[in-house]
C-alpha positions in Angstrom: -86.8 -10.9 45.9 -83.4 -10.5 44.2 -82.1 -13.4 46.4 -84.9 -15.6 45.4 -84.5 -14.8 41.7 -80.7 -15.6 41.9 -81.6 -18.9 43.6 -84.2 -19.6 40.9 -81.7 -19.2 38.1 -79.0 -21.3 39.9 -81.4 -24.2 40.6 -82.8 -23.9 37.0 -79.2 -24.2 35.8 -78.7 -27.3 38.0 -81.8 -28.9 36.6 -80.9 -28.0 33.0 -77.4 -29.4 33.5 -78.9 -32.8 34.5 -81.1 -32.8 31.3 -78.5 -31.4 28.8 -76.2 -33.5 26.7 -73.8 -30.4 26.4 -70.4 -31.0 27.8 -69.8 -27.4 28.8 -68.6 -26.7 32.4 -70.9 -23.6 32.7 -74.6 -23.2 32.4 -75.3 -22.9 28.7 -79.0 -22.1 29.4 -77.9 -19.0 31.4 -75.4 -17.9 28.7 -78.0 -18.2 26.0 -80.5 -16.3 28.2 -77.9 -13.5 28.5 -77.6 -13.6 24.7 -81.3 -13.1 24.3 -81.0 -9.9 26.4 -78.0 -8.6 24.5 -75.4 -9.7 27.1 -72.2 -11.8 26.6 -69.3 -13.0 28.6 -65.6 -12.5 28.2 -64.7 -16.2 28.3 -65.6 -19.6 29.8 -63.1 -19.7 32.6 -64.7 -21.0 35.8 -61.7 -20.1 38.0 -61.8 -16.3 37.4 -65.1 -14.7 38.4 -64.0 -11.4 36.8 -63.8 -13.2 33.4 -67.5 -14.1 33.7 -68.5 -10.5 34.3 -71.6 -9.5 32.4 -71.0 -6.9 29.7 -73.4 -5.2 27.2 -71.8 -5.6 23.8 -72.7 -4.9 20.2 -70.1 -7.4 19.1 -71.5 -10.6 20.5 -69.4 -13.8 20.6 -69.3 -15.1 17.1 -69.6 -18.7 18.4 -72.8 -17.8 20.2 -74.1 -15.8 17.3 -73.6 -18.9 15.1 -75.8 -20.9 17.5 -78.4 -18.1 17.3 -78.5 -18.2 13.5 -78.6 -22.0 13.5 -81.4 -22.1 16.1 -83.4 -19.5 14.2 -82.9 -21.2 10.9 -83.9 -24.7 12.0 -86.3 -23.6 14.7 -84.9 -26.2 17.2 -84.3 -25.7 20.9 -81.2 -27.7 21.3 -78.5 -25.1 21.5 -75.0 -26.4 21.8 -71.7 -24.6 21.7 -68.8 -25.7 19.6 -70.0 -28.0 16.8 -71.6 -26.3 13.9 -73.8 -29.3 13.2 -75.0 -29.5 16.8 -78.3 -27.9 16.0 -79.3 -31.0 14.0 -78.8 -33.3 17.0 -81.9 -33.8 19.2 -81.6 -34.0 23.0 -81.6 -37.5 24.2 -84.7 -38.5 26.2 -84.6 -40.6 29.3 -85.6 -43.7 27.4 -82.7 -43.2 25.0 -80.3 -42.7 27.9 -81.3 -46.0 29.4 -81.1 -48.0 26.1 -77.6 -49.1 27.1 -78.8 -50.8 30.2 -78.0 -54.5 30.4 -80.9 -56.8 31.3 -79.3 -60.1 32.2 -80.9 -63.4 33.1 -81.0 -64.5 36.7 -80.3 -68.1 35.9 -77.0 -67.4 34.0 -74.1 -69.0 35.9 -70.4 -68.3 36.0 -67.7 -70.8 36.6 -64.7 -70.5 38.9 -62.5 -69.4 36.1 -64.6 -66.2 35.6 -62.3 -63.1 35.2 -64.1 -59.8 35.8 -61.7 -57.8 33.6 -62.7 -59.9 30.6 -66.4 -59.2 31.0 -67.8 -56.7 28.6 -69.7 -55.0 31.4 -66.7 -54.8 33.8 -66.1 -51.4 35.3 -62.7 -50.8 37.0 -62.6 -50.0 40.7 -63.3 -46.4 41.6 -59.6 -45.5 42.0 -58.9 -46.2 38.3 -62.0 -44.4 37.0 -61.5 -40.8 35.9 -64.0 -39.1 38.2 -65.4 -35.7 37.5 -64.9 -34.4 41.1 -61.2 -35.1 40.8 -60.8 -32.7 37.9 -62.4 -29.7 39.5 -60.5 -26.6 40.3 -60.4 -25.1 43.8 -63.1 -22.5 43.0 -65.3 -25.1 41.3 -65.0 -27.5 44.3 -65.9 -24.6 46.7 -69.0 -23.6 44.7 -70.1 -27.2 44.1 -69.8 -28.0 47.8 -72.0 -24.9 48.5 -74.6 -26.2 46.0 -74.5 -29.6 47.7 -75.4 -27.9 51.0 -78.6 -26.4 49.7 -82.1 -28.0 50.1 -82.5 -28.6 46.4 -79.5 -30.9 46.4 -80.4 -32.9 49.5 -81.8 -36.0 47.7 -79.0 -35.8 45.1 -76.3 -35.8 47.7 -78.0 -38.8 49.4 -77.9 -40.6 46.1 -74.2 -39.7 45.4 -73.1 -40.9 48.9 -75.0 -44.2 48.7 -73.9 -44.8 45.1 -70.3 -44.5 46.1 -70.8 -47.0 48.9 -72.5 -49.5 46.6 -69.8 -49.1 44.0 -67.1 -49.9 46.6 -69.0 -52.9 47.8 -69.3 -54.2 44.2 -65.6 -53.5 43.6 -64.7 -55.6 46.7 -67.0 -58.5 45.6 -65.7 -58.6 42.0 -62.0 -57.9 42.7 -59.8 -60.8 41.6 -58.4 -62.8 44.6 -54.7 -63.4 45.1 -53.4 -67.0 45.2 -52.6 -66.8 48.9 -56.0 -65.4 49.7 -57.6 -68.4 47.8 -55.5 -70.8 49.8 -56.5 -69.2 53.1 -60.1 -69.2 52.0 -60.0 -72.9 51.3 -58.7 -73.6 54.8 -61.4 -71.5 56.5 -65.0 -72.8 56.8 -67.4 -70.4 55.3 -71.1 -70.3 56.0 -73.1 -70.7 52.8 -75.6 -67.8 52.6 -77.1 -69.0 49.4 -76.4 -65.7 47.7 -74.8 -66.1 44.3 -72.6 -63.4 42.8 -73.8 -62.2 39.3 -70.9 -60.1 37.9 -72.7 -58.9 34.9 -75.7 -57.8 36.9 -73.6 -56.1 39.5 -71.6 -54.3 36.8 -74.8 -53.1 35.2 -76.0 -51.7 38.5 -72.7 -49.9 38.9 -72.8 -48.6 35.4 -76.3 -47.2 36.0 -75.2 -45.6 39.2 -72.2 -44.0 37.5 -74.4 -42.5 34.7 -76.7 -40.9 37.3 -73.7 -39.7 39.3 -72.3 -38.0 36.2 -75.8 -36.5 35.6 -76.0 -35.1 39.1 -72.4 -33.8 39.1 -72.9 -31.9 35.9 -76.0 -30.3 37.3 -74.0 -29.2 40.3 -71.3 -27.7 38.1 -73.9 -25.8 36.1 -75.7 -24.5 39.2 -72.3 -23.6 40.7 -71.4 -21.6 37.6 -74.6 -19.6 37.9 -73.8 -18.8 41.5 -70.2 -17.8 40.6 -71.7 -15.6 37.8 -73.9 -13.8 40.3 -71.1 -13.3 42.7 -69.2 -11.5 39.9 -72.2 -9.4 39.0 -73.9 -8.3 42.2 -75.6 -5.2 40.8 -78.0 -6.8 38.3 -81.5 -5.2 38.5 -84.6 -7.2 39.4 -85.8 -6.8 35.8 -82.5 -8.2 34.5 -82.7 -11.1 37.0 -86.3 -11.8 36.1 -85.6 -11.9 32.4 -82.6 -14.0 32.9 -84.7 -16.4 34.9 -87.4 -16.6 32.2 -85.0 -17.2 29.4 -82.9 -19.7 31.4 -86.1 -21.7 32.0 -86.8 -21.6 28.2 -83.3 -22.6 27.1 -83.0 -25.1 29.9 -86.2 -26.8 28.8 -87.6 -26.8 32.3 -91.2 -28.1 32.6 -94.0 -27.1 34.9 -93.4 -29.8 37.5 -89.6 -29.1 37.5 -90.3 -25.4 37.9 -92.5 -26.2 40.9 -89.8 -28.3 42.4 -87.3 -25.4 41.9 -89.6 -22.9 43.5 -89.9 -25.0 46.6 -86.2 -24.5 47.2 -85.9 -21.0 45.8 -88.7 -19.4 47.9 -88.3 -20.0 51.6 -92.0 -19.6 52.3 -92.8 -22.6 50.1 -90.0 -24.9 51.4 -91.0 -27.6 53.8 -88.0 -29.8 55.0 -88.5 -33.6 54.3 -88.8 -35.6 57.4 -88.8 -39.3 58.2 -89.8 -41.6 55.3 -90.3 -38.5 53.1 -86.5 -38.7 52.3 -86.6 -42.4 51.1 -88.1 -44.4 48.3 -89.5 -42.7 45.2 -90.6 -39.2 46.3 -88.7 -36.6 48.4 -91.5 -34.2 47.7 -94.1 -35.8 49.9 -93.8 -33.0 52.5 -94.5 -30.4 49.7 -97.7 -32.1 48.6 -100.4 -30.9 48.2 -98.8 -27.8 46.5 -99.0 -24.5 48.4 -98.9 -20.9 47.2 -97.5 -17.7 48.6 -98.1 -14.0 47.7 -95.5 -11.8 46.2 -96.8 -8.3 45.7 -100.2 -8.7 44.0 -99.4 -12.1 42.5 -99.7 -15.6 44.0 -96.9 -18.0 43.4 -96.7 -20.6 41.9 -99.0 -19.7 39.0 -102.2 -21.8 38.6 -100.8 -23.8 35.6 -97.8 -24.8 37.7 -100.0 -25.8 40.7 -102.2 -27.9 38.4 -99.1 -29.8 37.1 -97.8 -30.2 40.7 -101.1 -31.6 41.9 -101.0 -34.3 39.2 -97.3 -34.9 40.0 -98.1 -35.4 43.7 -100.8 -37.9 42.9 -98.6 -39.9 40.6 -95.6 -39.8 43.0 -97.8 -41.4 45.8 -98.4 -44.4 43.5 -94.8 -44.5 42.4 -93.7 -44.5 46.1 -95.8 -47.5 46.8 -94.4 -49.4 43.8 -90.7 -48.7 44.6 -91.0 -49.0 48.4 -93.0 -52.2 48.1 -90.5 -53.8 45.7 -87.4 -55.7 47.0 -84.5 -54.1 45.1 -81.6 -55.3 47.3 -80.1 -58.8 47.5 -79.0 -60.6 50.7 -75.8 -58.6 50.6 -77.6 -55.2 50.7 -76.6 -54.4 47.1 -79.5 -53.4 44.7 -80.1 -55.8 41.9 -81.6 -52.9 39.8 -81.8 -49.1 40.0 -85.3 -48.1 39.3 -86.4 -44.5 38.7 -86.9 -42.9 42.1 -84.2 -45.0 43.8 -83.0 -43.2 46.9 -85.5 -40.4 46.0 -83.8 -39.3 42.8 -85.4 -39.3 39.4 -83.4 -38.2 36.3 -85.3 -35.2 34.9 -86.5 -35.1 31.3 -86.6 -32.0 29.1 -90.1 -30.5 28.6 -92.0 -31.1 25.3 -94.9 -29.6 23.5 -97.4 -31.3 25.8 -96.0 -29.6 29.0 -98.2 -27.1 30.7 -95.5 -24.4 30.2 -95.3 -25.0 26.5 -98.0 -22.4 25.6 -96.1 -19.8 27.6 -93.0 -20.1 25.4 -95.0 -20.8 22.2 -94.5 -17.3 20.8 -90.7 -17.9 20.9 -91.1 -21.2 19.2 -93.3 -19.9 16.4 -91.3 -16.9 15.3 -91.2 -16.6 11.5 -87.7 -16.9 10.2 -86.3 -16.0 6.8 -84.1 -19.0 6.3 -82.7 -17.7 3.0 -81.7 -14.4 4.7 -80.0 -16.4 7.5 -78.0 -18.4 5.0 -77.0 -15.3 3.2 -75.9 -13.8 6.4 -73.9 -16.9 7.2 -72.3 -16.7 3.7 -71.5 -13.0 4.2 -70.0 -13.8 7.6 -67.7 -16.5 6.2 -66.6 -14.0 3.5 -65.8 -11.4 6.1 -64.0 -14.0 8.2 -61.7 -14.8 5.2 -61.1 -11.0 4.7 -60.4 -10.6 8.4 -57.8 -13.4 8.3 -56.1 -11.9 5.3 -55.9 -8.5 7.0 -54.6 -10.1 10.2 -51.9 -11.8 8.2 -50.9 -8.5 6.5 -50.8 -6.8 9.9 -48.7 -9.6 11.3 -46.3 -9.4 8.4 -46.0 -5.6 8.9 -45.1 -6.0 12.5 -42.5 -8.5 11.6 -41.0 -6.0 9.1 -40.6 -3.4 11.8 -39.1 -5.8 14.3 -42.3 -6.7 16.2 -44.6 -4.6 18.4 -41.8 -4.1 20.9 -39.0 -3.7 18.3 -37.4 -0.3 17.4 -35.7 -1.1 14.2 -37.9 1.4 12.4 -38.4 3.8 15.3 -41.0 4.0 17.9 -44.2 2.2 16.7 -42.5 1.7 13.3 -42.9 5.4 12.5 -40.2 5.1 9.7 -41.9 2.2 7.9 -43.2 4.6 5.2 -39.6 5.5 4.4 -38.4 2.0 4.1 -36.2 1.5 1.0 -36.4 5.2 0.0 -33.2 7.1 -0.8 -32.4 10.8 -0.5 -29.3 12.8 -1.7 -27.8 16.2 -1.3 -24.7 17.9 -2.9 -21.9 19.2 -0.7 -18.8 20.5 -2.4 -17.7 18.1 -5.2 -19.5 15.2 -3.7 -23.1 13.9 -3.7 -24.2 12.1 -0.5 -26.9 9.5 -0.7 -28.6 7.7 2.2 -31.1 4.9 1.8 -33.2 4.4 4.9 -32.6 0.9 6.2 -30.2 0.4 3.3 -26.8 1.9 2.4 -25.2 5.3 2.6 -22.8 6.4 -0.2 -20.5 9.2 -1.2 -20.4 9.8 -5.0 -18.0 12.0 -7.0 -18.9 13.2 -10.5 -20.7 10.7 -12.7 -19.4 7.6 -10.8 -22.6 5.6 -10.2 -21.0 3.3 -7.5 -19.4 5.7 -5.2 -17.8 5.0 -1.8 -19.9 3.1 0.7 -20.3 4.9 4.0 -22.0 2.1 5.8 -25.1 0.0 6.2 -28.1 1.2 8.2 -27.6 0.0 11.8 -30.2 1.5 14.2 -32.2 4.5 15.3 -31.8 6.3 18.7 -34.8 8.1 20.2 -34.6 10.5 23.1 -37.9 10.4 24.9 -37.2 13.7 26.7 -36.2 15.8 23.7 -37.9 13.8 21.0 -34.6 13.8 19.0 -34.1 11.0 16.5 -30.7 9.9 15.2 -30.0 7.3 12.5 -26.7 5.4 12.2 -24.9 3.8 9.3 -21.9 1.7 10.3 -19.1 -0.5 8.8 -18.5 1.4 5.6 -15.4 1.1 3.4 -12.2 1.5 5.4 -10.3 4.8 5.1 -6.6 4.6 4.1 -4.7 4.2 7.3 -7.9 5.1 9.2 -11.2 3.8 10.6 -14.1 2.3 8.7 -16.4 5.0 7.3 -19.7 5.7 9.1 -22.6 8.2 8.8 -24.9 9.8 11.3 -28.2 11.4 10.2 -30.1 13.8 12.6 -33.8 14.1 11.9 -36.0 17.1 12.3 -39.7 17.6 11.4 -40.5 19.3 8.1 -43.1 19.7 5.4 -41.4 17.1 3.2 -38.9 14.3 3.3 -35.6 15.8 2.2 -31.8 15.4 2.9 -30.7 19.0 3.9 -26.9 18.9 4.4 -23.8 16.8 4.7 -20.5 17.3 6.4 -17.3 15.5 7.4 -16.3 16.9 10.8 -13.8 14.1 11.4 -11.9 11.8 9.0 -14.2 9.3 7.5 -17.0 10.3 9.9 -20.0 11.9 8.1 -22.8 13.9 9.6 -26.0 14.6 7.6 
């Protein structure tokens, strides 16, 4: 159904966000899926649903087009917006993400003079850490909270809540004690529990929890952005939704097992709520095993290839659950000494590879022949056009400045007199020749005198919107003997050519042309 397809895309975005190294606030996989179908978005503003409205456009975003060219040229599936060299960076796999994990020695001891802030692995208390959730806008928080309330996020929310509790407990244990607290502690008998505080190990646990929190929160933001997008575009057809779902899976690098997990939450007939111990230890999917299928039209879902992968996953998760649940991961204070995969039921997802069961489905997209030389030529041509565009934009900007800006009227409405700038026109009247230079000076000449008498400098143009009459004014000319400063007024009418028709002096030193 349309509702299920929207949920499928939103959960796919959530999963893709957890796997992606892209820092975008919105689901890049969905944006690229839209690009595949000839769609683009106005901008990347999460707050304004209208700004994310889908639009068919021949002039696709240049930045996204750059990524399309790069992806085609190098045949890699690691789209990333912003950095032109991003196509040459591979996605980090789970093992690489965990390379930073500290593996300390249990027999390492710390003296009474140990200062947590000086430890290389010290993490400030939560209040001083820049948390992602604190930086969300109101609309983001609303959509993220909605995502948290969905079944697909249940295990993730459990992990986030417990991770916060553990972080606070570690902060309390490692916080430096004040002098008066030390004195009171020395006067108060304390029962020796035998539990030793290992600051480096505790900070490593906290660091691992924070990494996974960031992973989960980014997934929630990506999923929420997809939901916001659908709320702004409620009229998408089933075909559009289906194609968006397919390409979002492809660009999100979702594997067969991950798609099975997503389908459990997106299709209500497949979903079985976890109960009891199903929500603990390594696998929250125990209630969904063995995999089930439902009928949609003439097709059975999930597809056989997905069911096959899910069956293997269910078998493997049963063994993993025994390993994690059978291991003691918490010390005497109830704080875990390590954070294994599957802790609290959450496992960091890993992008699919060429061995995934879904790989053959997307193989045709991976094996498209690309003319690299043609792509490079197009990129060179685009850069040339970009330079020409910037040059034209500068000329346009300079022209607007010349006419007083887009809202200015120095050269008439919309700069209509710009073509007359610096042109001069003259007409003979009696023994005088009158000359006016548009946006320059107006003069009265007698005989062969080249200088003449200055009637004023161009001041402004008045435009009557009702009648369309246009009047130009020259002010502050040479002062008349025992009279005012000379001035000239020019009334414009439309004609076949630009020509000064007549000149008169109705009042002393006031000229009308």
